[in-house]
N, C-alpha and C positions, 0 to 999 in steps of 0.2 A: 477877443474873449482875452485877459492879461493873461500873462504867464505868472504862475505860482511864487508865491515866494520863498528863496535860494537858503537852505541851513546856512549858518555862517561856522567857517572852518573852526573857529578861534574860540566860542563860546555858547552856549545852548539857546541863543538867539535867532531871528530871521533877519534876512534883508528883502525887504520890499524891493520889486522889481526897478522903481524909478529913483533909489538910491544907490552911490558907488560905494558905500560902507555899509557896515554893522551900525545901527544906533547905539545896543548895548556895549560893545567893546572899542568901536572905532576900525576894526577889522575889514581890509576891501576887500570886496565883494570878489569871490572867483567867476571866472568867465563863463557866461549862461553856455548851455549844450547846443549846439546847433539843432536843426529840427532832423538833419541826416542821423548826428550824433543819438539824439533823442530815440528815434526810430531804430538806431544799431541797441541801443539800451532796451528797447521796448523787446525786440527777437531775442538778445540775451538772456531777459528774464523769461521770456517763453520755453527758449531752450533747457533753462535749469529747472523749469515746473514739469519739464516733461523729463528730465532725467532723475528729478526727486520721486515722479509717478515711479518710472522704470524698476528704479532701486528699490521701491516700498514693494512691489509686485516680484520683481525677481532675485533680489538684492544685491549688495553692490559690487561693482565689478571686481574681475578677479583677480587675486593679489598672491603673490608666491609666497608660500611659508617661509616663516624667517628657519636659517639655519641655528640646532643648538647642540651642545653637548648633554645637557641637564634639563630636568625641570626648573631650575631656576637660572635658565637662560629667557623663558618664556614668559608670560604675560595675557592679562586676561583670561585667563581661566585657563589658557594650553596648558599642556604638556609634552615633553619630548618623546619623542617617538620616532625612530631610524634617524635620529638627527634633524628631525626640522619637527617645530612648533605646530600643534594640531589640536584642535577644540576635540575632546573626552566626550565617547557619549556617557548616556548612563548604564549602570550596570543592568544586565539583565539577567536576571535570577533562575537560569535553567539551561542554558547552551555552551556550556562548555568552553567558553571564551570572554576572554579579561574586557569587555569594552569600554569600560573606563579607564583601563590603561594605568593602573593602579597597581599593577602586580597581582590581585588579589582573585582568585576566578569563581563565579557563582557564592554556595554558601559562605566562602572564607571572606567575602569581600563586606566589611558592616552596614555595605549599605542594603543587602539584601535581609537583615533583620535574623531574627534565630527562628523563624518561621519557615524556612526553607528545606523542602520536602524533596525525595526522587521525585521527580515530575514524569519521565517518560522510564518502564520496566525495562524494554528491551532496546535500549539505543545504543548499548555499551559505554554510557557517558554517566560517570560520578555527578548527576546534575547540585546535588546537595553537598560537594566538596566535603563529604565524611570519610571518603577512603573505603568506600562500600557502591558496587558497581551493580544497576539494575535488581537481579533478584538476590543478591546477598545483602542489600539491605533492606531492614525491617518495614520501611515505610512499603515495599512493594509486596509483604506477605500474601495478601488478597488480592492483586494486582492477577487479572486471566492469565499474562503472560508466564506470570511464577506458581500456579496452583497444578498440579500434577493432575492430569485425567487419569485415574486409575485402571482403564480400562480400553485403552488405544492403542496399545504399542508402542508409543512415543514419548520420549524423555522431553514432557512438556516446560517441567521448570531448568532445563538443562543443567542437573545435577551430576550427571551421569548413571543415573537409576531410572530403571520404567517400571511405571505402575506398582505392582505389589512389592517391590523393592525398594520404592520409596518411602522414607517413614512419613509422607504425609497420607499413605495409602495403608488399607487394612493390609495385615502380612500375607503375605504368600501361600495360598493351600500346601498341603504336606503332597497332595497326588494330581493329576488332572483331571479338573472336575467335569470336563466335557469333551466329549471326542469326537464332535466334529461342528466344533464353532469357529476355525479356522484361527484358533488363539492360543496362545500358550499361559494355561491356566495357573502354572508353579510357577512360572517364572522359571524356568529349567533350560530353558533357548529352544526346547521341543513342543513341536503343536500337535494336539490330537493325536491317531495313529504312529506318529512319529515318536511319541514319548512310550516307554516300556509301560507307565501307567495303563496305557487303554491296550495292551496285547490281548486282554478277555471280550472286550468289544471291536474289536478290529480283526477283520479277517483278511486275507490277501486273498486280492480281485481277482475275478476271473472271467476274462476278454471276452465277449460273445454272449454274455450270458443276459445282457439287457439292463443290466447294472453297473451303474458309474460308479466307481469306487476307486480308493487308492488315488494312484498317480496316473489311473486312465482319463485321458483328454475326452474319450466319447466311449459309449457302445452301443452299439445298432443292434444288436442281438448276433451277429453274425463274424463270420472272419474274412469275409472278403475286402479286397483292395478296389478301390476306383469310386467308394460309393460315398466317398465323404468322411468315411472312418474306416481308418487302419486294419488291418487283421493283426495290429497289435493296439490296436484302440487309441490310436493318434491320430487327430485330426489332420485329415488331408486339405488343407488351407484352399489351394488353388478349386476345387471340387466345392469346397465351402462355399465359398467367397462367390462362385457363380451361380448359387443357387438360395444365394439372400434375397429375401422379400424386398418388394419396394413400400417405405414408411409412404403412408396415404397424407395428406393433408388433413386435419379433423381428428377424429378418436379412432385409435386402433388397437383391438383389444386381442391380447397372445399371453401365453403360458411359459415358463421355464423350465416345467416339466418336460423331461424327455430330451432336454438341452443338451449343448455340448459344453465343454469347459476350455477353448481352446485361446480366450483374450484375457486380459488382467486389465483394471484398470487404476488410478492412483488410489480412489476412495471406497474401492472395494476388492478385498484379498480373493487372493488366486484359489481356484479349487471348486468353485458353486458353479452351478446350472446357469448357462445364458440363451438368451435367443437375440438373435442380432438382426436387424434391416441394413437398407443403403437408402439414402436420397440425394437426386440430384437437382442443383439451384437452377430455376429457369432465369432467375435475373440475380443482379447482385442485390444483397439483404444479410437477412437474420433469422436464422430457424431458431423457434425457440419450442422446448420440449418439456412437459410434465409426466412425470410418471407417478400412477395412483397402481399402489400393490398391498396386499394384504401380507404380504413374509417382508423380510429385509430386503429386499431385491433393491439394486442403485443403477444408474444410470450413465454412461459415459459414451462420446463423441469420439472415434477414431479417425485420421486423416486418411490412411488406405485398410483395407483388407488383410493384414500382415499382424502377427502375434507381437510383433517390434513396432507397431506402427506408432505414429507420433501422436499421443491425446489432447483433443481441443478442449474438452469441457468434462467435469465429472463431480456428480451428486450423489451422497448417499446420507439420509437422515435414518439415524438407528430408531426414530421413531417411526415405525410402518403407518400411522398415521397420518404422518406428515406426508405432501405431494415433493417429490425430486424433481427439483428447477433446473434446468440448461439452457442456455441460447450459446450460439454461435455464430458470428459471421461469415457471409459465403459470397465469393464472385461467381459470376454467372457460369453455369455449364460444372461448378465443381461438384464433386461427388463426396457423402461422407457418409461414414457406418456407425451407424447407432446399436451400443449392445446393452440388453438389460442383462444383467447377472447378479446371481443370489449370492450374498455376503455369507452365507455359513452353507454347511453341505446338505441344506434339506432338499428336498423331493423337488423343490421347487414350487411354483402356482402361478393363478392366474394373474394379470395385473392391464393396465390401460395407460395406452400413452398417447395424449394429446398434442395433437404436431399444431403448428401456425408458421406461415412464412411473410416477414415484412420487407416488402420491397424497396429498395430506395429509392 
């Protein structure tokens, strides 16, 4: 096979293999590459192709950024940041960061247009750069984090006003409307029998009469010590904990009527009647509990049997028709205490706790 014609180095013509000069312009033919040289050129071409492929997939090899003092020192769409030329990102409108390094953040950046609003109403950021943060911004007027729940004793919208004291709620009643709901109805800082409004309905408790009232933690109709309820109607925790029944897997029926008032959960106000169980895990796994009660009882799980125990879970839906559900991850041989607790000073009532354990 004859070698191919060579390109002329002086014009657009070609030099046939058997001539020593270009027939078009007379330029002498360049020396023909040896076979070994051709092989090397082929290898270089292959390497170049491989490099082109790698660069297409992974980008060009790293080049250190150029130093700069201002944007004028940079080129190719780069900006000067910390004395180095870098490529700016597009502005993300709502993260509180100057992404495109133009000195304008979120809503203040023309890139964000005029439709920017407060995106998150409880992140402590002025997302739309209008000088108003979270609930201060009218964009958040109907966000859950900025709407006051008028009956939970919590300042939901963080304006320093709780429940009926908040302008978003109906005005506080002039007097305590209920003397047994564990709630400060008139917003004067005094709840139920602590409020003078309830003087006619609240009588001093009598320890030993079998009626749990006032500050009594228990009342077992006697004044004996050592039976779980002391002669001053305080729960004897060591005795109580030693007599708590075991919660069985499956359905457990019980009642809070006649119970104690020794424990308190984060989702259940103190002062209601309660019934307790204990459960010990046979293996690592998750304990799942579902409480169904005709009253406003809630359920919580404690790490120990003590009035200052660490709470592991708590659920108390205000709608009695909605079951309360909690789950607790446990280790083998770990014991927890489950408390069914009334959220009002009602005389208590029946309940059912369904328990299941999923082993890991």
